[in-house]
C-alpha positions in Angstrom: 35.2 -30.4 -23.6 32.6 -32.3 -21.9 32.2 -36.3 -22.1 28.5 -36.9 -22.8 26.3 -40.2 -23.3 24.0 -38.7 -25.3 24.2 -41.0 -28.2 24.3 -44.1 -29.3 24.5 -47.0 -32.9 22.4 -48.3 -34.0 23.9 -50.8 -36.7 21.8 -51.5 -40.2 21.9 -54.7 -42.4 23.4 -52.8 -45.3 27.1 -51.3 -45.4 28.2 -48.0 -47.0 29.8 -47.9 -50.3 33.4 -49.0 -48.9 31.7 -53.0 -47.9 31.8 -51.4 -44.6 28.8 -51.5 -41.3 27.7 -48.5 -41.2 24.8 -47.4 -38.3 22.4 -44.8 -37.7 22.9 -42.5 -34.7 20.0 -42.4 -32.4 20.0 -39.7 -29.8 18.8 -40.4 -26.3 16.4 -43.0 -27.9 15.1 -41.3 -30.4 16.7 -42.2 -34.2 18.3 -39.3 -36.3 18.2 -40.0 -39.7 22.0 -39.4 -39.4 23.2 -42.4 -41.1 27.3 -43.0 -40.4 30.2 -45.3 -41.1 30.9 -47.7 -38.2 28.9 -49.8 -35.5 30.9 -48.3 -32.2 31.1 -45.2 -30.8 34.0 -45.2 -28.6 33.4 -41.8 -27.2 31.3 -38.8 -27.6 32.7 -35.0 -25.8 30.6 -31.7 -26.3 32.7 -29.2 -28.8 32.1 -25.8 -28.9 30.4 -25.7 -32.5 28.5 -29.2 -31.7 29.5 -32.8 -30.4 32.6 -35.0 -31.6 31.8 -38.3 -31.8 34.7 -41.4 -32.1 33.7 -44.1 -33.9 35.1 -47.5 -35.3 33.8 -50.1 -37.9 35.0 -53.4 -35.7 37.2 -55.3 -38.3 40.2 -57.3 -35.7 43.3 -56.0 -36.8 42.6 -53.8 -39.7 40.4 -51.2 -37.6 39.9 -47.3 -39.1 38.7 -44.5 -35.7 35.9 -42.4 -37.3 36.4 -38.9 -36.2 33.3 -36.7 -36.2 32.5 -33.9 -35.4 28.8 -32.6 -36.1 26.5 -28.9 -35.9 24.4 -29.2 -33.0 21.7 -30.0 -35.7 23.8 -33.1 -36.8 25.1 -32.0 -39.9 28.5 -33.3 -41.0 30.8 -30.7 -39.8 33.9 -32.4 -40.6 34.8 -36.7 -40.9 38.8 -37.9 -40.9 39.9 -41.3 -40.8 42.7 -43.0 -38.8 44.2 -46.3 -39.9 46.7 -48.3 -41.1 46.3 -52.4 -42.5 46.5 -55.4 -40.6 46.7 -52.6 -37.8 44.6 -53.3 -34.5 41.9 -50.8 -33.4 42.2 -50.4 -29.6 40.6 -46.4 -28.5 42.5 -45.8 -24.8 43.4 -43.3 -22.5 40.9 -40.8 -23.7 41.1 -38.0 -22.0 39.7 -34.2 -21.9 41.5 -31.3 -21.1 39.9 -30.2 -18.2 40.3 -26.9 -18.6 37.7 -25.3 -20.8 40.1 -26.1 -23.8 38.3 -28.5 -27.3 41.7 -30.7 -26.1 41.5 -34.6 -25.8 44.5 -37.0 -25.6 44.5 -40.6 -26.3 45.7 -43.1 -27.9 44.9 -45.0 -30.8 46.2 -48.3 -32.4 50.0 -47.6 -30.0 50.3 -43.9 -31.5 49.6 -41.4 -28.6 47.4 -38.7 -29.6 46.4 -35.2 -29.3 43.2 -34.2 -31.2 42.6 -30.1 -30.8 39.0 -28.9 -32.4 38.8 -25.1 -33.2 35.5 -22.8 -32.9 35.6 -22.5 -36.3 37.4 -23.9 -39.7 41.1 -23.2 -40.7 43.8 -24.3 -43.4 46.1 -26.0 -41.2 48.5 -28.9 -41.8 47.7 -32.3 -39.2 50.8 -33.3 -37.4 53.4 -35.4 -38.5 51.9 -39.0 -37.0 53.3 -42.5 -38.0 49.9 -43.0 -39.7 48.1 -42.1 -42.6 45.2 -39.1 -42.1 42.6 -39.2 -44.8 40.1 -36.3 -44.9 40.1 -34.0 -47.6 42.1 -31.3 -48.4 39.4 -28.2 -47.4 39.2 -25.5 -44.0 39.3 -28.3 -40.9 38.0 -27.9 -37.6 40.0 -30.7 -36.4 44.0 -30.9 -35.4 45.9 -34.3 -35.1 49.4 -34.1 -33.6 51.3 -36.8 -32.3 51.2 -36.0 -28.3 54.8 -34.1 -27.1 56.9 -35.9 -25.4 56.4 -33.8 -22.6 53.0 -34.2 -22.1 53.0 -38.2 -22.3 55.0 -38.4 -19.4 53.4 -35.8 -16.9 50.7 -38.3 -17.5 53.1 -41.9 -16.9 52.6 -42.7 -20.3 56.4 -43.7 -21.7 56.9 -43.5 -25.4 
């Protein structure tokens, strides 16, 4: 997993079906035609099956973090949403694994999380998260877990 700066979001004047703002994904300054919910691109990474994007809608105190896994042709392979009502959605400490594993450690809404991206979809349960994770029950590329305490201690973070 490697951090990139290939993409930006161009906010659209229309909203999604849920009334939240949407944007068009822009790659190297050129519109892609892909419409995504949200207006703030908080992280982008290359991973084995394609690209991982972390997008927020910038709704203070009711923020959701959308995770999009895109194929190299920018088709959405998987989408997941983290969030809870009345919670500020601050994404902090984005730390991709330097050892070639598709792991990303980060903090969202005060919870330390670890995201693993699998090269092929698998049937799996999500880790024990304090906050709900909303997505369809289907084979998944993305596995999201509460970050292990030992990993928190080794990075100097406290529970």
